[in-house]
C-alpha positions as CSV (number, residue, x, y, z in Angstrom):
1,M,16.5,-0.6,7.1
2,D,18.3,2.5,5.9
3,R,20.2,2.1,2.7
4,I,22.3,4.5,0.6
5,V,21.6,4.1,-3.1
6,D,24.6,5.1,-5.2
7,I,24.1,5.9,-8.9
8,A,27.5,5.8,-10.6
9,T,26.8,4.4,-14.1
10,D,26.3,7.0,-16.9
11,G,23.0,6.9,-18.7
12,S,21.0,5.4,-15.8
13,S,17.3,6.1,-15.5
14,L,15.3,6.3,-12.2
15,S,11.6,5.7,-12.0
16,V,8.8,4.7,-9.6
17,Y,6.9,1.4,-9.6
18,R,4.6,0.3,-6.8
19,G,6.7,1.7,-3.9
20,F,10.1,0.8,-5.4
21,L,12.8,2.9,-6.9
22,I,13.6,1.3,-10.3
23,V,17.1,1.7,-11.8
24,S,17.3,1.0,-15.5
25,R,19.9,1.1,-18.2
26,E,19.0,1.0,-21.9
27,R,15.4,0.3,-20.9
28,E,16.4,-2.8,-18.9
29,E,15.9,-2.9,-15.2
30,V,19.1,-3.5,-13.3
31,G,17.9,-3.0,-9.7
32,R,15.1,-1.9,-7.4
33,V,15.0,-0.7,-3.8
34,A,11.9,-0.1,-1.7
35,F,11.5,3.7,-1.1
36,D,10.8,3.1,2.6
37,D,14.3,1.6,2.9
38,I,16.2,4.5,1.3
39,A,18.1,6.9,3.5
40,A,19.6,8.8,0.6
41,V,20.4,8.7,-3.1
42,I,23.9,9.8,-4.2
43,V,24.4,10.6,-7.9
44,H,27.8,10.6,-9.5
45,A,27.1,9.6,-13.0
46,H,26.4,11.8,-16.1
47,G,23.2,11.7,-18.1
48,V,21.0,10.3,-15.3
49,N,17.3,10.6,-16.0
50,W,14.5,10.6,-13.5
51,T,10.9,11.4,-13.3
52,G,9.3,14.0,-11.0
53,N,7.6,11.1,-9.2
54,V,11.1,9.9,-8.0
55,V,11.9,13.2,-6.4
56,A,8.4,13.4,-4.8
57,A,8.6,9.8,-3.5
58,L,12.0,10.5,-1.9
59,A,10.9,13.8,-0.5
60,E,7.8,12.3,1.1
61,R,10.1,10.0,3.1
62,G,12.7,12.7,3.9
63,A,15.4,11.0,1.8
64,P,17.8,13.5,0.1
65,I,19.3,13.3,-3.4
66,V,22.9,14.3,-3.3
67,F,24.6,15.3,-6.6
68,C,28.3,15.0,-6.6
69,A,31.1,16.3,-8.8
70,S,33.8,14.1,-10.3
71,N,35.8,14.4,-7.1
72,H,32.9,12.9,-5.2
73,S,32.3,16.2,-3.3
74,P,28.5,17.2,-3.1
75,V,27.5,20.1,-5.3
76,A,23.7,20.0,-4.7
77,V,21.2,18.4,-2.4
78,T,17.4,18.1,-2.6
79,L,15.3,17.8,0.5
80,P,11.5,18.1,1.3
81,L,9.9,21.4,2.1
82,A,8.0,19.9,5.1
83,G,9.7,17.5,7.5
84,H,7.8,17.7,10.8
85,H,4.2,18.4,11.9
86,A,5.4,21.3,14.1
87,Q,7.9,22.6,11.6
88,G,6.7,26.2,11.6
89,A,7.1,26.7,15.3
90,K,10.5,24.9,15.4
91,M,11.9,27.0,12.5
92,R,10.7,30.1,14.3
93,A,12.5,29.1,17.4
94,Q,15.6,28.3,15.3
95,W,15.5,31.6,13.6
96,E,15.0,33.6,16.8
97,A,17.7,31.8,18.7
98,G,20.3,34.3,19.9
99,R,24.0,34.3,19.1
100,P,25.0,33.4,22.7
101,L,23.0,30.2,22.4
102,A,24.4,29.4,19.0
103,K,27.9,29.9,20.2
104,Q,27.4,27.6,23.2
105,L,26.0,25.0,20.9
106,W,28.9,25.3,18.5
107,R,31.3,24.9,21.4
108,R,29.8,21.6,22.3
109,V,30.0,20.4,18.7
110,V,33.7,21.4,18.4
111,V,34.5,19.7,21.7
112,A,32.8,16.5,20.5
113,K,34.7,16.6,17.2
114,I,38.0,17.0,18.9
115,A,37.2,14.2,21.4
116,M,36.5,11.9,18.4
117,Q,39.7,12.9,16.7
118,G,41.7,12.2,19.9
119,S,39.9,8.9,20.4
120,L,40.8,7.7,16.9
121,L,44.4,8.7,17.3
122,S,44.6,7.0,20.7
123,A,43.1,3.8,19.2
124,R,45.9,3.9,16.6
125,G,48.6,4.5,19.3
126,A,49.5,8.0,18.1
127,A,51.7,9.9,20.5
128,E,49.8,13.1,19.6
129,A,46.5,11.8,21.0
130,G,47.1,13.2,24.5
131,A,47.1,16.7,23.3
132,F,43.5,16.5,22.1
133,D,42.1,16.3,25.6
134,L,43.9,19.6,26.4
135,L,42.7,21.2,23.1
136,A,39.1,20.2,23.9
137,R,39.2,21.8,27.3
138,R,40.4,25.1,25.7
139,V,37.4,25.5,23.5
140,R,35.4,28.5,24.5
141,S,31.9,29.6,23.5
142,G,31.8,30.1,19.8
143,D,35.4,28.8,19.5
144,P,36.9,32.3,19.0
145,D,40.4,30.9,19.2
146,N,39.7,28.5,16.4
147,I,40.8,25.5,18.4
148,E,39.0,23.4,15.8
149,A,41.6,24.4,13.2
150,Q,44.5,24.0,15.6
151,A,43.3,20.5,16.2
152,A,43.0,19.8,12.5
153,R,46.6,20.9,11.9
154,R,47.8,18.3,14.4
155,Y,45.2,15.6,13.5
156,W,45.8,15.1,9.8
157,P,49.6,14.5,9.9
158,A,49.2,12.3,12.9
159,L,46.5,10.2,11.2
160,M,47.6,10.2,7.6
161,G,51.3,11.0,7.6
162,A,53.3,14.2,7.4
163,D,52.9,14.5,3.6
164,F,49.1,14.4,3.6
165,R,47.2,17.5,2.8
166,R,43.4,17.7,3.0
167,D,42.4,18.9,-0.5
168,R,38.8,18.5,-1.7
169,D,39.9,18.7,-5.4
170,S,42.5,15.9,-5.2
171,G,42.1,12.2,-5.8
172,G,43.2,9.2,-3.8
173,A,42.6,9.5,-0.1
174,N,40.9,12.9,-0.5
175,A,38.4,11.5,-3.0
176,L,37.5,8.7,-0.6
177,L,37.1,11.2,2.2
178,N,34.9,13.4,-0.1
179,Y,32.6,10.4,-0.8
180,G,32.4,9.3,2.8
181,Y,31.6,12.8,4.0
182,A,28.9,13.1,1.3
183,V,27.2,10.0,2.8
184,M,27.4,11.3,6.3
185,R,26.2,14.8,5.3
186,A,23.2,13.3,3.6
187,T,22.4,11.3,6.7
188,V,22.6,14.4,8.9
189,A,20.7,16.6,6.5
190,R,17.8,14.1,6.5
191,A,17.8,14.2,10.3
192,V,17.8,18.0,10.4
193,V,14.7,18.2,8.2
194,A,13.0,15.4,10.0
195,A,13.5,17.3,13.3
196,G,11.6,20.3,11.8
197,L,14.7,22.5,11.4
198,H,15.8,24.5,8.4
199,P,19.1,23.3,7.0
200,T,20.2,26.7,5.8
201,I,20.2,28.4,9.2
202,G,23.4,27.2,10.8
203,I,24.8,27.7,14.3
204,H,28.3,28.4,12.9
205,H,28.5,27.9,9.2
206,A,27.0,30.9,7.5
207,N,28.2,31.0,3.9
208,R,25.4,32.6,1.8
209,G,25.8,30.0,-0.9
210,N,25.5,27.0,1.5
211,A,21.9,25.8,1.7
212,F,22.9,23.1,4.2
213,A,24.8,25.1,6.8
214,L,23.2,23.4,9.7
215,A,23.9,19.9,8.4
216,D,27.5,21.0,8.0
217,D,27.5,22.1,11.6
218,L,26.1,18.9,13.0
219,V,28.1,16.5,10.8
220,E,31.5,17.6,12.3
221,P,31.6,15.0,15.2
222,F,30.8,12.2,12.7
223,R,33.6,13.0,10.3
224,P,36.3,11.0,12.2
225,L,34.2,7.8,11.5
226,V,34.8,8.4,7.8
227,D,38.5,9.2,8.4
228,A,38.9,5.8,10.2
229,L,37.2,3.9,7.4
230,V,39.2,5.6,4.7
231,L,42.5,4.9,6.6
232,A,41.5,1.2,6.8
233,M,40.7,1.2,3.1
234,L,44.1,2.7,2.2
235,G,45.8,0.1,4.4
236,Q,44.0,-2.6,2.5
237,G,45.3,-1.3,-0.9
238,A,42.3,0.9,-2.0
239,D,43.2,3.8,-4.2
240,A,39.9,4.6,-6.0
241,L,36.2,4.2,-5.4
242,D,34.6,1.0,-6.6
243,P,31.3,-0.7,-5.7
244,P,32.7,-2.7,-2.7
245,L,34.1,0.5,-1.2
246,K,30.9,2.3,-1.7
247,R,29.0,-0.5,0.1
248,R,31.3,-0.1,3.0
249,F,30.7,3.7,3.1
250,A,26.9,3.0,2.9
251,R,27.0,0.7,5.8
252,L,28.8,3.3,7.9
253,I,25.4,4.7,8.8
254,A,24.6,1.4,10.6
255,F,27.8,1.7,12.8
256,D,26.8,1.6,16.5
257,L,27.4,4.6,18.7
258,R,26.7,5.2,22.4
259,V,24.3,8.0,23.1
260,G,23.0,8.7,26.6
261,G,23.9,5.2,27.8
262,E,22.1,3.5,24.8
263,T,23.6,2.1,21.6
264,S,22.2,3.4,18.3
265,P,23.3,3.3,14.7
266,V,24.8,6.5,13.2
267,S,21.5,7.2,11.4
268,V,19.6,7.2,14.7
269,A,22.4,9.1,16.5
270,A,22.1,11.8,13.9
271,A,18.3,12.0,14.4
272,R,18.7,12.2,18.2
273,L,21.3,15.0,17.8
274,A,19.0,17.0,15.5
275,Q,16.0,16.6,17.8
276,S,18.0,17.7,20.8
277,L,19.2,20.8,18.9
278,S,15.5,21.6,18.1
279,R,14.7,21.3,21.8
280,S,17.7,23.6,22.6
281,F,16.3,26.3,20.3
282,E,12.9,26.1,21.9
283,S,14.2,26.0,25.5
284,G,17.1,28.4,25.1
285,T,19.3,25.8,26.9
286,P,22.3,24.3,25.0
287,E,21.7,20.6,25.5
288,L,22.9,18.3,22.7
289,A,22.5,14.5,22.6
290,L,26.1,13.9,21.4
291,F,27.5,10.4,21.3
292,D,30.5,9.0,23.1
293,P,33.7,8.3,21.2
294,P,34.1,4.6,20.3
295,T,36.5,2.4,22.2
296,A,39.6,1.1,20.6
297,F,37.8,-2.2,19.9
298,E,34.9,-0.4,18.3
299,W,37.2,1.7,16.1
300,S,38.9,-1.5,15.0
301,A,35.5,-2.7,13.7
302,L,35.6,-0.1,11.0
303,A,38.8,-1.8,9.7
304,R,37.2,-5.0,8.5
305,P,39.2,-6.2,5.5
306,L,37.7,-5.8,2.0
307,E,37.2,-9.6,1.6
308,S,34.9,-9.7,4.6
309,W,32.4,-7.7,2.6
310,D,32.2,-10.1,-0.3
311,G,28.7,-11.5,-0.6
312,D,27.1,-8.5,1.1
313,E,24.2,-7.1,-0.7
């Protein structure tokens, strides 16, 4: 069972005991989670202490530690050095992949993201949804026309209202989006390393200061899942992160998606996508295991009311 562990209380201490991550405050244990069940640890709090054994135990299982700023946006991530028995050969193929292949791969990612955005808008009955099929068909290799940005300019007002502006440094809806994207980014980063790929070498993102460019590439089609959940939260009166909301974000990695005719949770879909990318680098053929957009009914499942989560672990 994949679980997201969120550390949000100042002064917490993390340690290892017989295969469990132990969370303590003022020398009193307040919780424990089996390391084998952890998909990622997200740290928001100040003054958190941990031992080197904690980092090593998480790294051995491929689980990242994501450190977030006060706006819930990630500022650092830790991942293991080795993630696959054939990592050297896979990274060599990744490094040697030519730009034409990378551009074709990026086109497929952008098309999938735009299809997800259009699907969400359609499920919500937005008149603008029909334009997204046309936009997706206009995406060329490498997206030189930046159709991704054109879609975003239509998407956010249609989804969140004309006054909404996506701003990573703002609170409210933007802070919720930041946190949800951090959860999704950690899930994809873990999948990238497990597939034997290097997270720094992206197919599109190439900022010198971004150590997780490839994770940022592959996370794009997953982002609308976060958007749908945040929109549901706002409609149910949420205006700031609290433990119940964080549990809903954590459970997002268990949301079912259809990949190649099979149903898999987000965490498995991310793993299959990363593995298919690795095969693409080795074969030189741009074949990605991208998931189908959810149906209107499936989108509605993300809008479960806050009360329905009461009593969840």
